[in-house]
C-alpha positions as CSV (number, residue, x, y, z in Angstrom):
1,X,-160.4,-157.4,-94.7
2,X,-158.7,-160.5,-93.6
3,X,-158.1,-163.2,-96.1
4,X,-158.4,-166.9,-95.1
5,X,-155.0,-168.3,-95.1
6,X,-154.3,-171.8,-96.5
7,X,-151.6,-174.0,-94.5
8,X,-148.5,-175.3,-95.9
9,X,-150.1,-178.7,-94.9
10,X,-152.9,-178.1,-97.2
11,X,-150.2,-177.2,-100.1
12,X,-148.1,-180.1,-99.5
13,X,-151.1,-182.3,-99.8
14,X,-153.0,-181.1,-102.8
15,X,-149.1,-181.3,-104.3
16,X,-148.7,-184.7,-103.6
17,X,-152.2,-185.2,-104.5
18,X,-151.2,-183.9,-107.9
19,X,-148.2,-186.0,-108.1
20,X,-150.2,-189.2,-107.8
21,X,-152.6,-188.2,-110.4
22,X,-149.7,-187.5,-112.9
23,X,-148.6,-191.2,-112.2
24,X,-152.0,-192.3,-112.5
25,X,-152.3,-190.6,-116.0
26,X,-148.7,-192.2,-117.1
27,X,-150.2,-195.3,-115.4
28,X,-153.3,-195.0,-117.6
29,X,-151.4,-194.3,-120.9
30,X,-150.0,-197.8,-120.8
31,X,-153.2,-199.5,-120.3
32,X,-154.8,-200.2,-123.6
33,X,-158.4,-198.5,-122.8
34,X,-159.2,-198.5,-126.6
35,X,-161.6,-195.5,-126.9
36,X,-162.0,-194.7,-123.5
37,X,-158.0,-193.6,-123.3
38,X,-158.7,-190.1,-124.1
39,X,-161.7,-190.0,-122.0
40,X,-159.9,-191.1,-118.5
41,X,-157.1,-188.7,-119.3
42,X,-159.3,-185.9,-119.8
43,X,-160.9,-186.2,-116.4
44,X,-157.8,-186.6,-114.8
45,X,-156.6,-183.6,-116.4
46,X,-159.8,-181.5,-115.4
47,X,-159.2,-182.8,-111.8
48,X,-155.8,-181.7,-111.5
49,X,-156.9,-178.3,-113.3
50,X,-159.6,-178.0,-110.7
51,X,-157.2,-178.4,-107.8
52,X,-154.8,-176.2,-109.0
53,X,-157.3,-173.6,-109.7
54,X,-159.1,-174.1,-106.4
55,X,-156.1,-174.1,-104.1
56,X,-152.9,-172.6,-105.8
57,X,-155.0,-170.0,-107.7
58,X,-157.1,-169.6,-104.7
59,X,-160.5,-169.5,-106.5
60,X,-162.1,-170.6,-103.8
61,X,-161.8,-167.5,-101.7
62,X,-161.8,-165.2,-104.4
63,X,-164.8,-162.6,-105.0
64,X,-168.0,-163.9,-106.4
65,X,-167.6,-161.7,-109.6
66,X,-164.5,-163.9,-110.2
67,X,-166.2,-166.9,-109.8
68,X,-169.1,-166.1,-112.3
69,X,-166.4,-165.1,-114.6
70,X,-164.6,-168.5,-114.4
71,X,-167.9,-170.1,-114.4
72,X,-168.9,-168.2,-117.7
73,X,-165.6,-168.8,-119.4
74,X,-166.0,-172.6,-118.9
75,X,-169.4,-172.6,-120.2
76,X,-168.4,-171.1,-123.5
77,X,-165.4,-173.5,-123.6
78,X,-168.1,-176.1,-123.2
79,X,-170.3,-174.5,-125.9
80,X,-167.1,-174.3,-128.5
81,X,-166.3,-178.0,-127.7
82,X,-169.5,-179.2,-128.5
83,X,-170.1,-177.3,-131.8
84,X,-166.7,-178.3,-132.6
85,X,-167.3,-182.0,-132.2
86,X,-170.7,-181.3,-133.7
87,X,-168.9,-180.3,-137.0
88,X,-166.4,-183.1,-136.9
89,X,-168.8,-185.8,-136.3
90,X,-171.2,-184.3,-139.2
91,X,-168.2,-184.8,-142.0
92,X,-168.9,-187.4,-144.3
93,X,-165.4,-188.6,-144.3
94,X,-165.7,-189.3,-140.5
95,X,-169.2,-190.9,-140.7
96,X,-168.0,-194.3,-141.2
97,X,-165.7,-194.2,-138.3
């Protein structure tokens, strides 16, 4: 079975993109976005993690079962985060914040 090859040019382009997003992350850290600072940083982190997983870890060329396991793991992570945030928001000491 022949595997699709990713060119060096693509790897360099993704690397430069990751460097650019790292610079954007540093730039955003210096901006006063209030409550949105964490959200913007997390969005940038998700984009960077997706690029690393898709291209450097070659998830996009992997078997369907690997992709299903990845999606399942991300779904469980989302469930755990939502339940944790629900618990945090329902605490009496955080109700006034």
